[in-house]
RODOZA-518336 format. One record per residue (C-alpha): x, y, z; residue in one letter. Coordinates in nm, 3 decimals, decimal comma, padded with zeros to 5 digits, always signed. Last residue first. Layout:
N
(site (X; Y; Z); a) ...
This chain:
198
(site (+02,491; +00,548; +02,635); x) (site (+02,330; +00,399; +02,947); x) (site (+02,206; +00,739; +03,063); x) (site (+02,011; +00,793; +02,742); x) (site (+01,848; +00,449; +02,771); x) (site (+01,739; +00,531; +03,126); x) (site (+01,588; +00,861; +03,013); x) (site (+01,406; +00,690; +02,725); x) (site (+01,274; +00,421; +02,958); x) (site (+01,158; +00,684; +03,207); x) (site (+00,973; +00,872; +02,933); x) (site (+00,812; +00,550; +02,810); x) (site (+00,689; +00,477; +03,163); x) (site (+00,555; +00,829; +03,201); x) (site (+00,359; +00,793; +02,875); x) (site (+00,228; +00,452; +02,983); x) (site (+00,110; +00,592; +03,316); x) (site (-00,060; +00,886; +03,144); x) (site (-00,242; +00,651; +02,905); x) (site (-00,340; +00,404; +03,179); x) (site (-00,469; +00,683; +03,403); x) (site (-00,674; +00,827; +03,118); x) (site (-00,822; +00,484; +03,043); x) (site (-00,911; +00,419; +03,407); x) (site (-01,068; +00,764; +03,431); x) (site (-01,278; +00,698; +03,121); x) (site (-01,370; +00,347; +03,239); x) (site (-01,493; +00,472; +03,579); x) (site (-01,687; +00,757; +03,420); x) (site (-01,861; +00,515; +03,183); x) (site (-01,941; +00,257; +03,449); x) (site (-02,089; +00,524; +03,676); x) (site (-02,287; +00,672; +03,388); x) (site (-02,434; +00,332; +03,307); x) (site (-02,511; +00,260; +03,672); x) (site (-02,677; +00,598; +03,716); x) (site (-02,921; +00,531; +03,431); x) (site (-03,073; +00,231; +03,612); x) (site (-03,076; +00,415; +03,946); x) (site (-03,260; +00,708; +03,790); x) (site (-03,526; +00,478; +03,645); x) (site (-03,559; +00,283; +03,973); x) (site (-03,605; +00,589; +04,199); x) (site (-03,292; +00,711; +04,375); x) (site (-03,291; +00,715; +04,756); x) (site (-03,013; +00,457; +04,782); x) (site (-02,790; +00,659; +04,548); x) (site (-02,827; +00,986; +04,740); x) (site (-02,770; +00,810; +05,072); x) (site (-02,456; +00,647; +04,933); x) (site (-02,326; +00,978; +04,798); x) (site (-02,382; +01,148; +05,133); x) (site (-02,215; +00,861; +05,321); x) (site (-01,924; +00,861; +05,075); x) (site (-01,877; +01,237; +05,102); x) (site (-01,883; +01,225; +05,485); x) (site (-01,628; +00,942; +05,488); x) (site (-01,401; +01,125; +05,243); x) (site (-01,408; +01,435; +05,464); x) (site (-01,336; +01,231; +05,777); x) (site (-01,043; +01,062; +05,600); x) (site (-00,905; +01,395; +05,483); x) (site (-00,930; +01,553; +05,828); x) (site (-00,770; +01,260; +06,011); x) (site (-00,464; +01,217; +05,791); x) (site (-00,245; +01,126; +06,087); x) (site (-00,369; +01,098; +06,448); x) (site (-00,609; +00,807; +06,398); x) (site (-00,927; +00,743; +06,596); x) (site (-01,173; +01,002; +06,467); x) (site (-01,084; +00,927; +06,106); x) (site (-01,122; +00,552; +06,154); x) (site (-01,482; +00,592; +06,271); x) (site (-01,552; +00,829; +05,982); x) (site (-01,394; +00,585; +05,736); x) (site (-01,610; +00,300; +05,872); x) (site (-01,923; +00,515; +05,835); x) (site (-01,819; +00,604; +05,481); x) (site (-01,766; +00,239; +05,391); x) (site (-02,108; +00,145; +05,526); x) (site (-02,276; +00,430; +05,339); x) (site (-02,087; +00,365; +05,016); x) (site (-02,171; -00,006; +05,037); x) (site (-02,540; +00,074; +05,085); x) (site (-02,528; +00,289; +04,773); x) (site (-02,349; +00,016; +04,579); x) (site (-02,618; -00,233; +04,685); x) (site (-02,878; +00,014; +04,557); x) (site (-02,695; +00,036; +04,224); x) (site (-02,672; -00,344; +04,196); x) (site (-03,043; -00,378; +04,263); x) (site (-03,118; -00,137; +03,979); x) (site (-02,888; -00,330; +03,744); x) (site (-03,043; -00,663; +03,840); x) (site (-03,393; -00,527; +03,789); x) (site (-03,292; -00,424; +03,437); x) (site (-03,106; -00,752; +03,379); x) (site (-03,417; -00,966; +03,436); x) (site (-03,337; -01,326; +03,336); x) (site (-02,961; -01,267; +03,359); x) (site (-03,002; -01,113; +03,706); x) (site (-03,227; -01,400; +03,814); x) (site (-02,976; -01,657; +03,684); x) (site (-02,696; -01,485; +03,878); x) (site (-02,900; -01,485; +04,199); x) (site (-02,987; -01,854; +04,153); x) (site (-02,622; -01,941; +04,088); x) (site (-02,502; -01,743; +04,387); x) (site (-02,763; -01,904; +04,614); x) (site (-02,679; -02,253; +04,488); x) (site (-02,307; -02,196; +04,537); x) (site (-02,361; -02,051; +04,884); x) (site (-02,562; -02,359; +04,984); x) (site (-02,310; -02,603; +04,836); x) (site (-02,021; -02,423; +05,005); x) (site (-02,208; -02,429; +05,335); x) (site (-02,271; -02,801; +05,291); x) (site (-01,898; -02,862; +05,253); x) (site (-01,807; -02,646; +05,551); x) (site (-01,669; -02,929; +05,763); x) (site (-01,560; -03,219; +05,544); x) (site (-01,752; -03,504; +05,382); x) (site (-01,911; -03,264; +05,134); x) (site (-01,570; -03,150; +05,013); x) (site (-01,612; -03,229; +04,643); x) (site (-01,978; -03,126; +04,657); x) (site (-01,886; -02,794; +04,819); x) (site (-01,612; -02,727; +04,566); x) (site (-01,847; -02,801; +04,277); x) (site (-02,112; -02,571; +04,425); x) (site (-01,858; -02,296; +04,487); x) (site (-01,731; -02,324; +04,128); x) (site (-02,082; -02,319; +03,984); x) (site (-02,184; -02,027; +04,202); x) (site (-01,880; -01,829; +04,089); x) (site (-01,970; -01,891; +03,724); x) (site (-02,335; -01,802; +03,781); x) (site (-02,245; -01,491; +03,978); x) (site (-02,000; -01,386; +03,707); x) (site (-02,267; -01,427; +03,439); x) (site (-02,517; -01,222; +03,637); x) (site (-02,264; -00,944; +03,697); x) (site (-02,173; -00,932; +03,328); x) (site (-02,542; -00,918; +03,235); x) (site (-02,590; -00,628; +03,477); x) (site (-02,286; -00,440; +03,348); x) (site (-02,406; -00,482; +02,991); x) (site (-02,757; -00,368; +03,078); x) (site (-02,620; -00,059; +03,254); x) (site (-02,388; +00,019; +02,961); x) (site (-02,681; -00,011; +02,719); x) (site (-02,883; +00,233; +02,930); x) (site (-02,587; +00,470; +02,964); x) (site (-02,542; +00,510; +02,586); x) (site (-02,325; +00,822; +02,536); x) (site (-02,154; +00,776; +02,871); x) (site (-02,094; +00,409; +02,791); x) (site (-01,950; +00,505; +02,451); x) (site (-01,711; +00,745; +02,624); x) (site (-01,604; +00,469; +02,864); x) (site (-01,552; +00,225; +02,576); x) (site (-01,329; +00,478; +02,400); x) (site (-01,126; +00,555; +02,713); x) (site (-01,082; +00,190; +02,809); x) (site (-00,967; +00,112; +02,453); x) (site (-00,723; +00,405; +02,455); x) (site (-00,576; +00,281; +02,783); x) (site (-00,538; -00,071; +02,646); x) (site (-00,391; +00,058; +02,314); x) (site (-00,118; +00,281; +02,459); x) (site (+00,143; +00,007; +02,491); x) (site (+00,087; -00,090; +02,128); x) (site (+00,207; +00,258; +02,029); x) (site (+00,568; +00,161; +02,093); x) (site (+00,591; -00,023; +01,762); x) (site (+00,824; -00,321; +01,807); x) (site (+00,552; -00,569; +01,699); x) (site (+00,530; -00,389; +01,365); x) (site (+00,891; -00,473; +01,292); x) (site (+01,135; -00,197; +01,221); x) (site (+01,258; -00,041; +00,898); x) (site (+01,572; +00,162; +00,833); x) (site (+01,822; -00,117; +00,876); x) (site (+02,176; +00,018; +00,899); x) (site (+02,407; +00,009; +00,596); x) (site (+02,731; -00,170; +00,685); x) (site (+02,657; -00,488; +00,491); x) (site (+02,560; -00,307; +00,172); x) (site (+02,864; -00,079; +00,184); x) (site (+03,092; -00,375; +00,243); x) (site (+02,946; -00,547; -00,063); x) (site (+02,993; -00,237; -00,272); x) (site (+03,348; -00,211; -00,159); x) (site (+03,410; -00,577; -00,233); x) (site (+03,256; -00,544; -00,578); x) (site (+03,449; -00,224; -00,651); x) (site (+03,772; -00,389; -00,555); x) (site (+03,701; -00,678; -00,790); x) 
């Protein structure tokens, strides 16, 4: 009888040595690892990455155009209703064109990015000459963005098409690395906090 009770107490007091799969801390690293892997694949296949980015852009333009068109029709009796309809039609047509010819859509997207870099760089230069703090860094960034934008705008179509794939790949790789380092720091802080609570 005593042995049974002792055995039973031993069984109840033994800690659980297994944990659930959902409690595995590695799940937190999966998004960053996925970004990193997809970014590396994009760098290995820039043409496919450019087509994928172009198709994604076309689909988003179609979806946004549909929502704007529906909103414009719903508010046609109010000011701005016709503008919403017009913008919705233009967005939908642009998205359909990109889906119909994703190569041309990718090249156009790169040239738009180049123009955006130039405009952003000019704005940063103007800000840099008018603020007292951080002036040198902002001027430097503005000059780099203008130079990069001019380089991108002057690309021929084949170079522009490949550039988009490399740009997507580099962006995803850096996003993945940031997510992995951020998750590692977050786990380190959690461990430190748990140690202080004991």
